C-alpha positions as CSV (number, residue, x, y, z in Angstrom):
1,M,-179.1,-34.9,58.6
2,K,-175.6,-34.7,59.7
3,G,-174.6,-37.2,57.2
4,G,-176.4,-35.3,54.4
5,G,-174.8,-32.1,55.5
6,G,-171.4,-33.6,55.4
7,G,-172.0,-34.9,51.9
8,G,-173.0,-31.5,50.7
9,G,-169.9,-29.9,52.2
10,G,-167.7,-32.5,50.5
11,G,-169.3,-31.8,47.1
12,G,-168.7,-28.0,47.6
13,G,-165.0,-28.6,48.5
14,G,-164.6,-30.7,45.3
15,K,-166.0,-28.0,43.1
16,R,-163.6,-25.4,44.7
17,R,-160.7,-27.7,44.0
18,W,-161.7,-28.0,40.4
19,K,-162.0,-24.2,40.1
20,V,-158.5,-23.8,41.5
21,L,-157.1,-26.3,39.1
22,V,-158.8,-24.6,36.1
23,I,-157.5,-21.2,37.2
24,G,-154.0,-22.7,37.6
25,V,-154.1,-24.2,34.1
26,L,-155.3,-20.8,32.7
27,V,-152.4,-19.0,34.4
28,L,-149.9,-21.5,33.0
29,V,-151.3,-21.1,29.5
30,I,-151.1,-17.3,29.9
31,L,-147.5,-17.5,31.1
32,S,-146.5,-19.9,28.3
33,M,-147.7,-17.2,25.9
34,L,-146.0,-14.4,27.7
35,V,-142.5,-16.0,27.6
36,P,-142.2,-16.1,23.8
37,L,-143.8,-12.6,23.7
38,A,-141.1,-11.4,26.1
39,F,-138.4,-12.7,23.7
40,L,-140.1,-11.1,20.7
41,L,-140.2,-7.7,22.5
42,G,-136.5,-8.0,23.3
43,L,-137.1,-8.0,27.1
44,H,-134.6,-10.8,27.8
45,N,-131.0,-10.1,28.7
46,G,-128.6,-10.1,25.7
47,F,-125.4,-12.1,25.6
48,H,-123.1,-9.2,25.9
49,S,-123.4,-5.6,27.0
50,P,-122.7,-2.9,24.4
51,G,-119.0,-1.9,24.0
52,F,-115.8,-3.5,22.8
53,V,-113.7,-6.4,24.0
54,T,-110.1,-7.4,23.6
55,V,-109.4,-9.4,20.5
56,Q,-106.4,-11.8,20.8
57,P,-105.6,-13.9,17.7
58,A,-104.0,-16.7,19.6
59,S,-106.9,-17.0,22.1
60,S,-109.6,-19.7,22.0
61,F,-112.3,-17.1,22.8
62,E,-114.1,-14.9,20.3
63,S,-116.0,-11.7,20.9
64,F,-119.7,-12.2,21.6
65,T,-122.3,-10.4,19.6
66,R,-125.7,-9.3,20.7
67,I,-128.5,-11.7,19.6
68,N,-131.2,-10.1,17.6
69,A,-134.1,-11.6,19.5
70,T,-136.8,-10.1,17.3
71,K,-135.8,-12.6,14.5
72,H,-135.2,-15.7,16.6
73,T,-137.4,-18.1,18.5
74,Q,-136.2,-19.7,21.8
75,R,-135.0,-22.6,19.7
76,D,-132.9,-20.3,17.6
77,V,-131.5,-18.7,20.7
78,S,-130.4,-22.2,21.9
79,E,-128.7,-22.8,18.6
80,R,-126.9,-19.5,18.9
81,V,-125.7,-20.5,22.3
82,D,-124.4,-23.7,20.9
83,E,-122.4,-21.8,18.3
84,V,-120.8,-19.5,21.0
85,L,-120.0,-22.4,23.2
86,Q,-118.6,-24.4,20.3
87,K,-116.1,-21.5,19.7
88,I,-114.7,-21.7,23.2
89,N,-113.8,-25.4,22.9
90,P,-109.9,-25.5,22.8
91,V,-108.3,-26.1,19.5
92,L,-105.1,-28.0,20.3
93,P,-102.3,-27.4,17.8
94,K,-100.8,-30.3,16.0
95,K,-97.4,-31.4,17.1
96,S,-95.7,-29.9,14.0
97,D,-97.5,-26.6,14.6
98,I,-96.5,-25.9,18.2
99,N,-93.3,-24.1,17.3
100,V,-94.7,-22.1,14.5
101,G,-92.3,-19.7,12.8
102,S,-92.9,-16.0,13.3
103,R,-93.5,-15.4,9.7
104,D,-96.5,-17.9,9.7
105,V,-97.8,-16.3,12.9
106,N,-97.8,-12.9,11.3
107,A,-99.4,-14.1,8.1
108,T,-102.3,-15.7,9.9
109,S,-102.8,-12.9,12.4
110,G,-103.0,-10.4,9.5
111,T,-105.6,-12.5,7.8
112,D,-107.6,-12.8,11.0
113,S,-107.6,-9.1,11.5
114,K,-109.2,-8.5,8.1
115,K,-111.9,-11.0,8.8
116,R,-112.8,-9.5,12.1
117,G,-113.2,-6.1,10.6
118,L,-110.5,-4.3,12.6
119,P,-109.7,-0.8,11.5
120,V,-106.6,-0.6,9.2
121,S,-103.7,1.5,10.4
122,P,-102.4,3.9,7.8
123,T,-99.3,2.4,6.0
124,V,-96.0,4.3,6.2
125,V,-94.0,3.7,3.1
126,A,-90.3,3.3,4.1
127,N,-87.9,2.4,1.3
128,P,-85.3,-0.1,2.7
129,S,-81.7,0.8,2.4
130,P,-79.4,-1.3,0.2
131,A,-78.0,-3.0,3.3
132,N,-81.4,-4.0,4.4
133,K,-82.3,-5.4,1.0
134,T,-80.0,-8.3,1.6
135,K,-82.1,-9.3,4.7
136,S,-84.6,-12.0,4.4
137,E,-87.7,-10.7,2.7
138,A,-89.8,-12.5,5.3
139,S,-88.1,-10.6,8.1
140,Y,-89.9,-10.8,11.4
141,T,-92.5,-8.1,11.6
142,G,-94.0,-8.5,15.0
143,V,-96.6,-10.4,17.0
144,Q,-100.1,-9.1,16.4
145,R,-102.0,-8.3,19.6
146,K,-104.7,-6.0,18.3
147,I,-106.9,-4.1,20.8
148,V,-110.2,-2.6,19.8
149,S,-110.7,0.5,21.9
150,G,-113.5,3.0,22.2
151,D,-112.0,5.2,19.3
152,E,-111.7,2.2,17.0
153,T,-107.9,2.2,17.0
154,W,-105.6,-0.8,17.5
155,R,-102.1,-1.3,18.7
156,T,-99.7,-4.1,18.4
157,C,-97.3,-5.9,20.7
158,E,-94.2,-4.4,19.2
159,V,-95.5,-0.8,19.5
160,K,-96.0,-1.3,23.2
161,Y,-93.2,-3.7,24.2
162,G,-90.6,-3.5,21.4
163,S,-88.1,-6.3,21.0
164,Y,-89.6,-8.3,23.9
165,C,-92.3,-9.6,21.4
166,L,-89.6,-10.7,19.0
167,W,-87.7,-12.5,21.7
168,R,-90.9,-14.1,23.1
169,E,-91.9,-15.5,19.8
170,E,-88.4,-17.0,19.0
171,N,-88.1,-18.5,22.5
172,K,-91.6,-20.0,22.7
173,E,-91.6,-23.4,24.4
174,P,-94.0,-26.3,23.7
175,M,-97.1,-26.3,25.9
176,K,-96.7,-28.7,28.8
177,D,-100.4,-28.4,29.9
178,A,-102.3,-28.6,26.6
179,K,-104.7,-31.3,27.9
180,V,-105.0,-29.6,31.3
181,K,-106.2,-26.5,29.5
182,Q,-108.6,-28.6,27.3
183,M,-110.1,-30.1,30.5
184,K,-110.6,-26.7,32.0
185,D,-112.4,-25.5,28.9
186,Q,-114.7,-28.5,28.9
187,L,-115.3,-28.1,32.6
188,F,-116.4,-24.5,32.0
189,V,-118.7,-25.5,29.2
190,A,-120.3,-28.3,31.3
191,R,-120.8,-26.0,34.2
192,A,-122.6,-23.5,31.8
193,Y,-125.0,-26.2,30.7
194,Y,-125.6,-28.1,33.9
195,P,-128.1,-25.8,35.7
196,S,-130.4,-25.8,32.6
197,I,-130.2,-29.6,32.2
198,A,-130.8,-30.1,36.0
199,K,-134.1,-28.3,35.7
200,M,-135.4,-30.9,33.2
201,P,-137.1,-33.8,35.1
202,S,-137.0,-36.0,32.0
203,Q,-133.2,-35.7,31.7
204,S,-132.3,-37.1,35.1
205,K,-129.8,-39.6,33.7
206,L,-128.0,-36.8,31.7
207,T,-128.0,-34.7,34.8
208,R,-126.3,-37.5,36.8
209,D,-123.7,-38.1,34.0
210,M,-122.9,-34.4,33.8
211,K,-122.5,-34.1,37.6
212,Q,-120.3,-37.1,37.7
213,N,-118.1,-35.9,34.9
214,I,-117.8,-32.4,36.5
215,Q,-116.8,-33.8,39.8
216,E,-114.3,-36.2,38.2
217,F,-112.7,-33.3,36.2
218,E,-112.6,-31.1,39.3
219,R,-110.8,-33.9,41.2
220,I,-108.3,-34.5,38.4
221,L,-107.5,-30.8,37.9
222,S,-107.0,-30.3,41.7
223,E,-104.2,-32.8,41.5
224,S,-102.7,-31.9,38.1
225,S,-101.0,-28.8,36.7
226,Q,-99.3,-30.4,33.7
227,D,-100.1,-33.1,31.3
228,A,-97.5,-35.4,32.9
229,D,-99.6,-35.3,36.1
230,L,-102.8,-36.6,34.4
231,P,-104.0,-40.2,34.9
232,P,-103.5,-42.7,32.1
233,Q,-107.1,-42.8,31.1
234,V,-107.6,-39.1,30.7
235,D,-108.2,-39.4,26.9
236,K,-111.3,-41.5,27.5
237,K,-112.5,-39.1,30.2
238,L,-112.2,-36.2,27.7
239,Q,-114.2,-38.2,25.1
240,K,-116.8,-39.0,27.6
241,M,-117.1,-35.4,28.7
242,E,-117.3,-34.3,25.1
243,A,-120.1,-36.7,24.4
244,V,-122.1,-35.5,27.4
245,I,-121.6,-31.9,26.4
246,A,-122.7,-32.7,22.8
247,K,-125.9,-34.3,24.1
248,A,-126.6,-31.3,26.4
249,K,-126.3,-28.9,23.5
250,S,-129.3,-30.5,21.9
251,F,-131.6,-28.9,24.6
252,P,-132.6,-25.3,25.2
253,V,-130.6,-23.6,27.9
254,D,-130.9,-20.7,30.3
255,C,-129.3,-17.7,28.5
256,N,-128.7,-15.8,31.7
257,N,-126.6,-18.7,33.1
258,V,-124.6,-19.2,30.0
259,D,-124.0,-15.5,29.8
260,K,-122.7,-15.5,33.3
261,K,-120.4,-18.4,32.7
262,L,-119.0,-17.0,29.5
263,R,-118.4,-13.6,31.1
264,Q,-116.6,-15.4,34.0
265,I,-114.2,-17.3,31.7
266,L,-113.6,-14.3,29.5
267,D,-112.7,-12.1,32.5
268,L,-110.5,-14.7,34.1
269,T,-108.6,-15.3,30.8
270,E,-108.1,-11.6,30.2
271,D,-106.8,-11.0,33.7
272,E,-104.5,-14.0,33.6
273,A,-103.1,-13.1,30.2
274,S,-102.6,-9.5,31.2
275,F,-100.8,-10.5,34.4
276,H,-98.4,-13.0,32.7
277,M,-97.7,-10.5,29.9
278,K,-96.8,-7.7,32.3
279,Q,-94.7,-10.1,34.5
280,S,-92.8,-11.4,31.5
281,V,-92.1,-8.0,30.1
282,F,-90.8,-6.8,33.5
283,L,-88.5,-9.8,33.8
284,Y,-87.3,-9.2,30.2
285,Q,-86.5,-5.5,30.8
286,L,-84.8,-6.4,34.1
287,A,-82.5,-8.9,32.3
288,V,-81.8,-6.3,29.6
289,Q,-81.0,-3.4,31.9
290,T,-79.2,-5.2,34.8
291,M,-75.5,-6.0,34.6
292,P,-75.0,-9.7,34.9
293,K,-73.6,-10.9,38.2
294,S,-70.5,-12.4,36.5
295,L,-69.6,-9.1,34.9
296,H,-70.0,-7.2,38.2
297,C,-67.7,-9.8,39.8
298,L,-65.1,-9.3,37.1
299,S,-65.2,-5.5,37.6
300,M,-64.7,-5.8,41.3
301,R,-61.9,-8.4,41.1
302,L,-60.0,-6.2,38.6
303,T,-60.4,-3.1,40.7
304,V,-59.0,-4.9,43.8
305,E,-56.2,-6.3,41.7
306,H,-55.3,-2.8,40.3
307,F,-54.8,-1.3,43.8
308,K,-52.7,-4.3,44.8
309,S,-50.3,-3.8,41.8
310,D,-47.3,-1.5,42.0
311,S,-47.8,0.8,39.1
312,L,-50.9,2.9,39.6
313,E,-50.0,5.8,37.4
314,D,-50.7,5.9,33.7
315,P,-47.7,5.8,31.4
316,I,-47.5,9.1,29.5
317,S,-47.4,8.3,25.8
318,E,-46.9,10.7,22.9
319,K,-49.1,8.5,20.8
320,F,-52.2,9.7,22.6
321,S,-52.0,13.1,20.9
322,D,-50.2,12.4,17.7
323,P,-52.4,13.4,14.8
324,S,-50.5,11.3,12.3
325,L,-51.7,8.1,13.9
326,L,-55.1,6.4,13.6
327,H,-57.3,7.2,16.7
328,F,-60.4,5.4,17.8
329,V,-62.7,6.5,20.5
330,I,-64.9,4.1,22.5
331,I,-67.3,5.3,25.2
332,S,-68.2,2.4,27.4
333,D,-68.7,1.1,31.0
334,N,-68.5,-2.6,29.9
335,I,-65.1,-4.2,30.1
336,L,-65.7,-7.2,27.9
337,A,-67.5,-5.2,25.3
338,S,-64.7,-2.7,25.0
339,S,-62.2,-5.5,24.8
340,V,-64.0,-7.3,22.0
341,V,-64.2,-4.0,20.0
342,I,-60.5,-3.4,20.3
343,N,-59.4,-7.0,19.8
344,S,-61.5,-7.4,16.6
345,T,-60.2,-4.1,15.3
346,V,-56.6,-5.0,15.9
347,V,-56.9,-8.6,14.5
348,H,-58.0,-7.3,11.1
349,A,-55.6,-4.3,11.0
350,R,-52.7,-4.4,8.5
351,D,-50.5,-2.4,10.8
352,S,-51.8,-2.3,14.4
353,K,-48.9,-0.3,15.8
354,N,-50.4,2.9,14.3
355,F,-53.8,2.3,16.1
356,V,-54.5,4.3,19.2
357,F,-57.7,3.5,21.2
358,H,-59.2,6.0,23.7
359,V,-61.6,4.4,26.1
360,L,-63.9,6.8,28.0
361,T,-65.5,5.3,31.0
362,D,-66.9,6.4,34.4
363,E,-65.2,6.5,37.8
364,Q,-66.8,3.2,38.9
365,N,-65.3,1.2,36.1
366,Y,-62.1,3.2,35.5
367,F,-59.6,1.2,37.5
368,A,-61.1,-2.2,36.4
369,M,-60.9,-1.1,32.8
370,K,-57.3,0.0,33.2
371,Q,-56.2,-3.2,34.9
372,W,-57.9,-5.3,32.2
373,F,-55.9,-3.7,29.3
374,I,-52.7,-3.9,31.4
375,R,-53.3,-7.7,31.8
376,N,-54.5,-8.2,28.3
377,P,-52.5,-6.0,25.8
378,C,-53.8,-5.7,22.3
379,K,-50.8,-6.6,20.1
380,Q,-48.8,-3.4,19.2
381,S,-51.7,-1.0,19.5
382,T,-51.9,1.6,22.3
383,V,-54.9,1.8,24.7
384,Q,-55.7,4.9,26.8
385,V,-58.4,4.7,29.5
386,L,-59.9,8.0,30.6
387,N,-62.2,8.7,33.5
388,I,-64.6,11.2,32.0
389,E,-65.7,12.3,35.5
390,K,-62.2,13.6,36.4
391,L,-61.5,15.4,33.1
392,E,-60.9,19.1,33.5
393,L,-63.2,20.6,30.9
394,D,-65.5,23.6,31.1
395,D,-68.6,21.6,31.0
396,S,-71.1,21.2,33.9
397,D,-72.3,17.7,32.7
398,M,-69.4,15.4,33.1
399,K,-71.3,12.2,33.7
400,L,-70.7,9.3,31.3
401,S,-73.5,8.8,28.8
402,L,-73.4,6.0,26.3
403,S,-74.8,6.1,22.8
404,A,-78.5,6.7,23.0
405,E,-80.7,4.0,21.6
406,F,-84.3,4.8,20.5
407,R,-87.0,2.3,19.6
408,V,-89.0,3.3,16.6
409,S,-92.1,1.3,15.7
410,F,-94.2,2.0,12.6
411,P,-96.3,0.1,10.1
412,S,-94.3,-1.7,7.4
413,G,-94.3,-0.5,3.9
414,D,-94.6,-4.0,2.6
415,L,-98.1,-4.4,1.1
416,L,-98.2,-8.0,2.2
417,A,-97.7,-6.9,5.8
418,S,-99.6,-3.7,5.8
419,Q,-101.4,-4.8,9.0
420,Q,-98.1,-5.5,10.8
421,N,-95.7,-3.3,12.6
422,R,-91.9,-3.1,12.3
423,T,-89.6,-2.2,15.1
424,H,-86.2,-0.6,14.6
425,Y,-83.5,0.6,17.1
426,L,-81.7,3.8,16.3
427,S,-78.5,4.7,18.0
428,L,-77.3,8.3,18.1
429,F,-74.7,10.4,19.8
430,S,-75.1,11.1,23.6
431,Q,-74.0,14.1,25.6
432,S,-70.5,12.6,26.1
433,H,-69.9,12.6,22.3
434,Y,-70.1,16.4,22.2
435,L,-67.1,16.7,24.5
436,L,-64.7,15.0,22.1
437,P,-63.5,18.2,20.3
438,K,-62.4,19.7,23.6
439,L,-61.0,16.5,25.0
440,F,-58.9,15.7,21.9
441,D,-58.0,19.2,21.0
442,K,-54.8,18.2,19.2
443,L,-56.5,15.6,16.9
444,E,-58.1,16.3,13.6
445,K,-59.9,13.1,12.8
446,V,-61.1,10.2,14.9
447,V,-63.3,7.1,14.3
448,I,-65.9,6.5,17.0
449,L,-66.9,2.9,17.7
450,D,-69.8,1.9,19.9
451,D,-69.1,-0.8,22.4
452,D,-71.7,-3.2,20.8
453,V,-69.9,-3.6,17.5
454,V,-67.5,-6.3,16.1
455,V,-65.0,-5.4,13.4
456,Q,-64.5,-7.8,10.5
457,R,-62.3,-5.7,8.1
458,D,-59.3,-3.4,8.3
459,L,-60.6,0.1,9.1
460,S,-57.5,2.0,7.9
461,P,-59.1,3.2,4.6
462,L,-61.6,5.3,6.7
463,W,-58.8,7.9,7.2
464,D,-58.4,8.3,3.4
465,L,-62.1,9.2,2.8
466,D,-62.9,12.6,1.3
467,M,-65.9,13.6,3.3
468,E,-66.6,16.7,1.1
469,G,-66.5,19.1,4.0
470,K,-69.0,17.1,6.1
471,V,-68.5,16.6,9.8
472,N,-69.8,13.1,10.4
473,G,-69.3,10.1,8.2
474,A,-72.0,7.5,9.0
475,V,-74.1,4.7,7.5
476,K,-77.6,6.0,6.8
477,S,-80.7,4.0,7.5
478,C,-83.5,4.8,5.1
479,T,-85.9,2.3,6.7
480,V,-86.8,5.3,8.9
481,R,-87.0,8.9,7.7
482,L,-87.2,12.1,9.5
483,G,-90.7,12.8,8.6
484,Q,-91.9,9.6,10.2
485,L,-90.7,10.5,13.7
486,R,-93.4,12.0,15.9
487,S,-90.7,13.5,18.1
488,L,-89.7,15.9,15.4
489,K,-92.5,18.4,15.9
490,R,-90.6,21.6,15.5
491,G,-87.6,22.7,13.4
492,N,-86.7,23.0,9.8
493,F,-85.7,19.7,8.4
494,D,-86.1,17.5,5.3
495,T,-88.9,15.1,6.0
496,N,-87.6,12.7,3.4
497,A,-84.1,12.6,4.7
498,C,-82.7,9.2,5.9
499,L,-81.5,8.8,9.5
500,W,-77.8,8.3,10.3
501,M,-76.7,5.8,12.9
502,S,-73.9,5.7,15.4
503,G,-71.9,2.5,15.8
504,L,-69.3,3.5,13.2
505,N,-68.7,7.2,12.7
506,V,-65.8,9.0,11.1
507,V,-65.6,12.5,12.7
508,D,-63.7,15.4,11.3
509,L,-62.9,17.2,14.6
510,A,-61.3,20.2,12.9
511,R,-64.5,20.8,10.9
512,W,-66.5,20.2,14.0
513,R,-64.8,22.9,15.9
514,A,-65.0,25.3,12.9
515,L,-68.7,24.9,12.6
516,G,-69.4,24.9,16.4
517,V,-71.4,21.7,16.3
518,S,-71.3,21.2,20.1
519,E,-72.6,24.7,20.7
520,T,-75.4,24.2,18.1
521,Y,-76.4,21.0,19.8
522,Q,-76.5,22.7,23.3
523,K,-78.6,25.5,21.8
524,Y,-81.2,23.1,20.3
525,Y,-81.3,21.1,23.5
526,K,-81.7,24.0,25.9
527,E,-84.4,25.6,23.6
528,Q,-86.5,22.4,23.7
529,M,-85.9,21.8,27.4
530,S,-87.2,25.3,28.2
531,I,-90.5,24.5,26.5
532,G,-90.7,21.4,28.7
533,D,-93.5,19.5,26.9
534,E,-91.4,16.5,25.9
535,S,-89.1,14.0,27.6
536,S,-85.3,14.6,27.8
537,E,-84.7,11.6,25.5
538,A,-87.1,12.9,22.8
539,I,-85.4,16.3,23.0
540,A,-81.9,14.7,22.7
541,L,-83.0,12.8,19.7
542,Q,-84.4,15.9,18.0
543,A,-81.4,18.0,18.9
544,S,-78.9,15.4,17.5
545,L,-80.8,15.0,14.2
546,L,-81.1,18.7,13.7
547,T,-77.5,19.4,14.6
548,F,-76.1,17.1,12.0
549,Q,-78.6,17.9,9.3
550,D,-76.6,18.4,6.0
551,Q,-73.4,17.6,7.9
552,V,-73.5,13.8,7.5
553,Y,-71.4,12.0,4.8
554,A,-73.0,8.8,3.8
555,L,-70.7,5.8,4.1
556,D,-71.2,2.8,1.9
557,D,-73.7,0.4,3.4
558,K,-71.1,-2.4,3.5
559,W,-69.1,-0.6,6.2
560,A,-71.7,-1.4,8.9
561,L,-74.6,-3.8,9.3
562,S,-77.0,-3.0,12.1
563,G,-79.9,-4.9,13.7
564,L,-78.0,-7.9,15.3
565,G,-79.5,-7.0,18.7
566,Y,-83.2,-7.4,17.7
567,D,-83.5,-8.8,14.1
568,Y,-83.5,-12.6,14.0
569,Y,-83.6,-12.9,10.2
570,I,-80.5,-11.1,8.9
571,N,-79.0,-12.8,5.8
572,A,-75.8,-14.7,6.5
573,Q,-74.2,-13.4,3.4
574,A,-74.9,-9.8,4.5
575,I,-73.2,-10.5,7.8
576,K,-70.2,-12.0,6.0
577,N,-69.8,-9.0,3.7
578,A,-70.1,-6.3,6.4
579,A,-67.0,-4.6,7.8
580,I,-68.7,-4.0,11.1
581,L,-71.5,-5.8,12.8
582,H,-73.6,-3.6,15.1
583,Y,-75.6,-5.2,17.9
584,N,-78.0,-2.3,18.3
585,G,-81.1,-3.2,20.2
586,N,-81.8,-4.9,23.6
587,M,-80.4,-8.3,22.9
588,K,-76.7,-7.6,23.4
589,P,-74.3,-10.5,22.7
590,W,-72.9,-10.5,26.3
591,L,-76.4,-11.1,27.7
592,E,-78.2,-14.4,28.0
593,L,-81.0,-12.9,26.0
594,G,-78.6,-12.3,23.0
595,I,-79.6,-13.9,19.7
596,P,-77.7,-17.3,19.6
597,N,-77.0,-17.2,15.8
598,Y,-75.0,-13.9,16.2
599,K,-73.2,-14.6,19.4
600,N,-70.3,-16.5,17.8
601,Y,-69.2,-13.4,15.9
602,W,-68.7,-11.7,19.2
603,R,-67.3,-14.6,21.2
604,R,-64.4,-15.3,18.9
605,H,-62.8,-12.0,19.8
606,L,-63.1,-12.5,23.6
607,S,-59.9,-13.0,25.6
608,R,-60.6,-16.2,27.6
609,E,-57.1,-16.7,29.0
610,D,-57.6,-14.3,32.0
611,R,-58.1,-16.3,35.2
612,F,-60.7,-13.8,36.5
613,L,-63.1,-14.9,33.7
614,S,-63.1,-18.4,35.1
615,D,-63.2,-17.2,38.7
616,C,-66.3,-15.1,38.1
617,N,-67.9,-17.7,35.8
618,V,-68.0,-15.3,32.9
619,N,-69.2,-17.3,29.9
620,P,-71.4,-15.1,27.7
């Protein structure tokens, strides 16, 4: 009886086990039907959340689009994942393409922007001046770094950072970690696929291979930061990893895991690129705005030497106020720059004994500037150094202010480069320039030279010009017109008028005093400052342009050629024909950042015999 009872209980237990198995199979069947249904209903997570992402033409990553799950099966989703992952594989440049010229970079970036459907910025038509027509037609027009924002607008690198983008592109160095970056990219792709492959029992061998390759890459990358640090057999390891990834791509993957990995690599890359960009821009601006240590040493040594010398008083010369002589005015706090301007002017003068130079500087550099020209006389010309902070004039603002430079960025008028931006640097009079009529009250005409120019011709004919009653003789730049400047929001002005430039200016002081130009400038400046909705620099720009409206006599374009402080592609023949070379822009010739091709024109007029130059290691 007991045995029979036991047998019956065993049969009942077997039936229950069969029922559990049947129910389990039914549940699995139902779940297998629900998973595709979930994809069809769009309940799965998309690849990317709605919104916009940064588009970088030089990057290996592309923006990710949402997958339309209602039209794709799970197999189609896997193929879409393969396409996305395929795009993040690094594309190594060929050896001949590493140092690509800026013109090629711009051409490709402009094409890419059209393909990606980025909004087109309105083109500003700017007719180039005759002087600029001699420049290379393929003049550098900026590095594209378009950003798609919420309002569908994009900006470029030049608009944000100015000449830094030009300098960066011209000084680009070959990549020393190209293979290291390729290994990192492959490692990210392998990590994205590995969790999905590891869940497949039938792919245990592929799982082991992927794990071994991932561990091997992690070990190599932990010991290597450049290609030179990589082991000799790294090419074979790259091929092996590529083969493993290619095999893994043939299987369906977990979309959530791939999405997580792709978001991770995208965020890391954006953060790293942003950090390095800001760091590089900061260091560039620091190098531009900071006086080199060697020049500071030179100023200090000359100041000490001046107080050691016997003659501390300025010799009084009648030439300083003789209106029959040719007077030049230079406003500068840079000893070497002022010296080069005077030396280059005197060298090309037919009769330098009639040349009188007035150098206006600040109190800090006054004694050093005086001592330099005592030690290094400029042939038969006369040099007067003035401390603007000690002059007895009825003006509250007696601080030295150099010619103001403004960066102007706007879309080029060239139809072939309608997607690209151009950057120009305009130099105009500063507050100190409006003190000249009072300071030189006995003079009727002067020529004002900026300290970043080099003279290549005799400037004596400038005093014979008939300026037709105008106050300021200057070279005009028609690449930028008044109507294109956003700073000029108020005031009556001709929107189609070309802008004038400082650098070389023939000023009729008698006419200046008669028209009250300085008073007009102060009136415009104070009116705009009282409103207080713009920066002082923008107000100064607007006041200067409005003050000299209809009072500028256009000099021939061959008198001055500008752009040597930011434009890498100025025609050599145009440089040879110009009477004055103007290094307007950030890359001044005395800085290490100066454009190498243009430095020789400046260096040849530098006095190298002074022992303080070698003592302070001055070698610009």
